[in-house]
C-alpha positions in Angstrom: 12.1 -8.4 11.5 11.9 -11.6 9.0 12.1 -9.6 5.4 8.7 -11.1 5.0 7.7 -9.1 7.2 9.0 -5.9 5.5 5.9 -3.0 4.0 6.1 -2.9 0.8 3.5 -0.1 1.1 3.5 3.6 -0.6 4.2 5.1 2.9 4.1 8.5 2.2 3.1 7.6 -0.9 -0.3 6.4 0.0 -1.6 5.2 3.3 -5.5 4.0 4.4 -6.6 7.6 5.6 -8.4 5.5 8.6 -4.7 4.1 10.0 -2.5 2.7 7.6 1.1 3.7 6.8 3.7 1.8 7.1 13.9 1.0 7.2 15.8 -1.1 9.0 17.9 1.7 11.4 19.0 2.3 14.7 18.7 5.3 16.4 20.3 5.2 20.0 19.8 7.7 23.0 17.3 9.3 21.2 13.8 8.9 21.2 12.4 7.5 24.2 15.4 8.3 26.8 15.4 11.2 28.9 19.2 10.2 30.6 22.3 12.0 29.7 25.0 10.4 26.9 27.7 10.9 25.4 26.7 11.9 22.0 26.0 15.0 20.9 22.5 14.7 20.1 22.0 14.2 23.9 24.4 17.1 24.6 22.5 19.5 22.5 19.4 18.0 24.1 20.3 18.6 27.6 21.5 22.2 26.9 18.0 22.9 25.7 15.9 21.6 28.3 18.6 23.2 30.9 18.6 26.4 29.9 16.1 27.6 26.9 14.1 30.4 28.0 11.2 28.8 27.8 10.5 25.4 29.5 10.8 22.3 26.6 9.4 19.2 26.9 12.4 16.3 26.2 10.2 13.9 24.1 9.4 16.9 21.6 13.0 17.4 21.4 14.2 14.2 21.0 10.9 13.4 17.6 12.7 17.0 16.3 16.2 15.3 16.3 14.8 12.3 14.9 12.7 13.9 12.0 15.6 16.3 11.5 17.7 13.2 10.7 15.3 11.5 8.4 14.7 14.7 6.8 18.2 14.7 6.4 18.3 11.8 4.0 16.4 13.5 1.3 14.0 9.9 1.5 10.7 11.3 0.3 9.0 8.2 2.2 10.9 8.3 5.3 8.5 8.8 8.0 8.1 9.1 12.0 5.3 8.0 13.3 4.4 8.4 17.8 3.5 5.7 19.4 -0.6 6.1 19.0 -0.1 6.8 15.3 2.4 3.5 14.6 -0.2 1.7 16.9 -3.0 2.6 15.0 -1.2 1.5 11.6 -0.8 -2.0 13.4 -4.4 -2.2 13.9 -5.2 -1.2 10.5 -3.2 -4.2 8.7 -5.2 -6.4 10.8 -8.3 -5.2 9.0 -9.9 -2.6 11.8 -9.6 1.0 12.7 -11.9 3.9 13.2 -12.4 6.8 10.5 -13.8 7.6 7.4 -12.8 4.8 5.0 -9.9 6.3 2.3 -7.0 4.6 0.6 -5.0 8.4 0.3 -1.4 9.0 -1.2 1.1 11.9 -2.3 0.0 13.2 -6.0 1.6 15.7 -7.8 -1.1 18.0 -6.8 -1.7 17.2 -3.0 -2.9 14.5 -1.3 -4.8 12.3 -3.4 -7.4 10.1 -2.5 -6.3 6.4 -4.0 -9.5 4.5 -2.9 -12.3 4.4 -1.2 -13.8 1.4 1.4 -17.5 0.3 -0.3 -20.3 1.6 2.2 -18.0 3.7 4.1 -18.4 7.4 5.6 -16.3 8.2 2.3 -18.4 6.9 0.2 -21.4 7.7 1.7 -20.4 11.4 1.1 -19.3 10.9 -2.4 -15.8 10.9 -2.2 -14.1 9.0 -5.2 -10.6 8.3 -6.3 -8.4 11.1 -7.7 -10.5 14.0 -5.5 -7.6 16.1 -3.7 -7.9 16.4 -0.3 -6.7 20.2 0.5 -7.8 20.1 4.3 -8.9 18.3 7.1 -10.4 20.6 10.1 -9.3 23.5 8.7 -5.7 22.4 8.5 -4.3 22.6 5.5 -2.5 19.2 4.2 0.2 21.2 2.1 1.9 21.6 5.5 2.5 18.3 6.5 3.0 14.8 5.6 0.4 11.9 4.5 1.2 10.5 8.0 -0.5 13.6 9.7 -2.8 13.8 7.5 -4.2 10.2 8.0 -3.8 10.9 11.6 -6.1 13.7 11.7 -8.5 12.2 9.3 -8.9 9.1 12.0 -10.8 9.4 15.5 -13.4 8.5 17.7 -16.5 6.6 16.2 -19.0 9.1 16.3 -17.3 11.7 15.9 -17.2 14.2 12.8 -14.3 15.6 10.8 -14.7 18.5 8.2 -12.8 17.7 4.6 -11.9 20.1 2.1 -11.8 18.0 -1.3 -11.0 19.5 -4.8 -12.5 17.9 -8.0 -11.6 18.5 -11.5 -10.5 22.0 -10.1 -14.1 22.5 -7.8 -14.1 22.4 -4.2 -16.6 20.8 -1.8 -16.9 20.9 1.9 -18.1 17.9 3.5 -18.4 16.6 7.2 -17.7 12.8 8.0 -18.9 11.1 10.4 -16.5 8.4 11.5 -16.9 5.2 12.2 -15.3 1.9 12.9 -14.8 0.2 10.4 -13.4 -3.6 9.3 -11.7 -4.3 6.4 -12.7 -6.9 3.7 -9.8 -6.8 1.2 -10.9 -9.4 -1.4 -14.1 -9.5 -2.8 -14.3 -13.0 -5.2 -17.6 -12.8 -7.1 -18.6 -15.4 -10.2 -19.4 -13.8 -13.5 -20.5 -14.9 -16.3 -18.7 -17.5 -18.9 -17.5 -19.3 -15.2 -15.2 -16.3 -15.0 -13.9 -15.2 -11.7 -13.6 -11.8 -10.3 -10.5 -11.3 -8.0 -10.6 -8.2 -6.2 -8.1 -7.4 -3.9 -8.3 -3.7 -2.3 -5.1 -3.9 -0.3 -2.4 -6.5 1.1 -3.8 -6.6 5.0 -3.2 -9.2 7.1 -5.0 -12.7 5.4 -5.4 -11.9 2.2 -2.8 -14.3 0.5 -4.9 -16.7 2.5 -7.8 -15.3 1.5 -6.7 -15.9 -2.7 -5.1 -19.2 -2.1 -8.6 -20.3 -0.4 -10.3 -19.3 -3.7 -8.4 -20.7 -6.4 -8.5 -24.2 -4.5 -11.8 -24.4 -5.0 -14.0 -26.5 -7.3 -12.2 -25.6 -10.4 -15.8 -25.7 -12.5 -15.9 -22.6 -10.4 -13.6 -20.8 -13.0 -13.3 -22.4 -16.1 -13.4 -19.4 -17.9 -10.1 -17.8 -16.8 -9.5 -15.2 -13.4 -9.7 -11.4 -13.3 -7.2 -10.4 -10.7 -8.3 -6.7 -10.0 -5.4 -5.1 -9.0 -6.8 -1.7 -9.7 -6.4 1.4 -7.2 -4.6 -1.2 -4.8 -1.7 0.7 -2.8 0.3 -1.9 -1.5 0.6 -3.7 2.2 2.3 -6.7 3.3 5.3 -8.1 1.4 4.4 -11.4 3.0 1.0 -11.4 1.8 2.1 -10.3 -1.9 4.2 -13.4 -2.2 1.2 -15.3 -0.7 -1.0 -13.9 -3.4 1.6 -14.5 -6.1 1.8 -17.9 -5.0 -1.9 -18.6 -5.3 -0.5 -18.4 -9.4 2.4 -20.6 -9.6 4.6 -23.2 -8.5 7.5 -22.0 -6.8 10.2 -19.9 -8.4 11.0 -16.0 -7.6 8.5 -13.4 -7.2 10.4 -10.6 -6.5 13.6 -9.7 -4.7 15.4 -6.6 -3.3 19.0 -5.2 -3.5 20.4 -3.8 0.0 23.4 -1.5 0.1 27.1 -3.6 0.9 24.4 -6.5 0.7 23.4 -9.4 -1.8 20.4 -9.6 -3.3 17.8 -11.5 -1.7 15.3 -13.2 -3.6 11.7 -14.0 -2.3 9.9 -17.5 -4.1 6.7 -18.4 -4.6 5.4 -20.6 -1.8 4.7 -24.1 -4.7 1.1 -25.5 -5.1 -0.2 -22.9 -7.0 -2.9 -23.0 -9.9 -0.5 -23.0 -13.4 -3.2 -23.5 -15.3 -6.1 -21.2 -15.1 -6.0 -18.2 -17.8 -5.3 -15.0 -15.6 -6.0 -11.0 -16.7 -4.4 -8.7 -13.8 -6.3 -5.7 -14.0 -4.0 -2.4 -13.3 -4.2 1.4 -13.0 -2.4 4.4 -12.0 -2.9 3.5 -8.6 -1.2 -0.1 -8.2 1.5 0.2 -6.7 4.4 -1.0 -4.2 3.1 -4.8 -3.3 -0.2 -4.6 -6.0 2.8 -4.0 -8.0 5.3 -6.5 -7.1 2.4 -9.0 -8.0 1.3 -8.0 -11.3 5.2 -7.9 -12.3 6.0 -11.3 -10.7 2.6 -13.0 -12.8 3.9 -10.4 -15.9 7.5 -11.5 -16.0 7.0 -15.2 -15.0 4.4 -15.4 -18.3 1.4 -16.2 -16.3 -0.9 -13.6 -16.8 -1.4 -11.1 -19.0 -1.2 -7.5 -17.2 -4.6 -5.2 -18.8 -5.0 -1.3 -18.0 -2.7 1.8 -17.7 1.1 2.1 -16.1 1.5 1.2 -12.5 2.1 4.2 -9.9 5.9 2.9 -9.6 6.8 2.6 -6.3 8.8 -0.3 -5.9 11.4 1.1 -3.2 12.0 -1.1 0.2 10.9 0.1 3.3 10.6 -1.9 7.0 9.4 0.2 10.3 11.8 -0.3 13.4 10.1 0.7 16.8 11.6 3.0 18.9 12.0 2.3 22.9 8.7 4.1 23.8 6.6 2.6 20.8 7.2 5.2 18.5 8.3 4.2 15.1 10.7 5.5 12.5 11.0 4.2 8.2 13.4 5.1 5.5 14.3 3.3 2.3 16.9 0.4 2.6 16.6 -0.7 -0.7 14.7 -1.3 -4.2 12.5 -4.0 -5.3 13.4 -6.1 -9.1 11.0 -8.2 -10.5 11.9 -11.7 -11.5 13.3 -10.8 -14.6 15.3 -7.5 -12.9 13.7 -5.0 -13.8 12.9 -2.1 -11.6 9.3 -1.2 -10.3 10.7 2.5 -8.4 10.0 5.4 -10.5 8.9 3.4 -13.7 6.0 1.8 -12.9 5.1 -1.6 -15.0 4.1 -1.2 -18.6 0.7 -3.4 -19.1 0.6 -5.8 -21.8 -2.5 -4.5 -22.9 -2.2 -0.7 -22.3 -6.3 1.0 -21.9 -6.5 4.2 -21.4 -6.2 6.0 -18.5 -8.8 8.6 -18.8 -11.5 5.8 -19.9 -13.8 4.6 -17.7 -13.3 1.4 -15.0 -15.9 -0.2 -17.1 -14.1 -0.2 -20.2 -10.8 -1.4 -19.3 -13.1 -4.6 -17.3 -14.7 -5.3 -20.6 -11.1 -5.2 -22.3 -9.7 -7.7 -19.4 -12.7 -9.8 -19.9 -12.4 -10.3 -23.6 -8.4 -11.0 -23.0 -9.5 -13.5 -20.8 -11.5 -15.4 -23.4 -8.7 -15.4 -26.1 -6.5 -17.1 -23.8 -9.4 -19.4 -22.6 -9.9 -20.5 -26.3 -6.5 -21.3 -26.8 -6.3 -24.1 -24.2 -6.1 -27.4 -25.6 -9.6 -29.8 -25.7 -10.1 -31.9 -23.0 -8.9 -34.9 -25.5 -6.2 -33.2 -27.3 -2.7 -34.4 -26.3 
């Protein structure tokens, strides 16, 4: 697998609640094999399958063995996905799924909504970022991983799912009808004074191309600068993050990652990006993973002013490995470094201009526009040398 296809989605920290979660490793003779082998795990599975008082499914033994190995790592980002889950996650990366339209992450108080897709069933039901998902169809979310929560929220279009949601200490019980959804993860809009706002909700396939196309438009459309809104963006595909950063850079490093017993690998911008238009990047506590990579790259390269509150701090690398039966495992194989060598994981990105995290989104947006006006005013006049 090419390094650029590695995901830095907030795997167990932020996944699409309608189907996106996102490790290289080798597991031999465990999942997808029912034959006897010489290994300890195979021998144990053979004995249990043959002699247990109650019949047991071999695939369940294999799954339990894999999950046990992952648990032994003490890695909060490690996960196992059955074939159906993994196929659904891949579909979501391509921007199609059947569900309710939520992004969720693991928070200190439980499984927390990080963003809501506009005009989705979740939005119609009144769910908002910050809500804690306490139960799904009566199943307490505290009893499983975020990936399991995601899978339970998914389902056939037209079917209902019951959700227990906690907001400011008040519990609400909602019934939401699933539907077939497609993501439009990049929104480009023209604001007053020639300002272009580019809102990226997540880094699914094609996002980088969309941003580069927006920046290749007639320069007259963004004479007032660009606001790149990454608030509530939980991450996505690394190659898409690199391409988004490339829209504003002319080559040079975007991110590097360090792995055990291997030299650091540096990923560079594609080149030919717009390096003149003023840029402000909006971030908050829900900005994570791939979104943090973009914000940090533009900040370290002195290409943008970052405005908002400290980001989530998910800078570890997971890479899915597909097993013989179509299931997949992922676990941490490295950590990302910004172009200046800063560690993102567990620290997040400190904005250049801080905005209190408790203020409304509109306050942060106004602050971003103020900063952008200052950057634009500092540009030389057309006839100045």
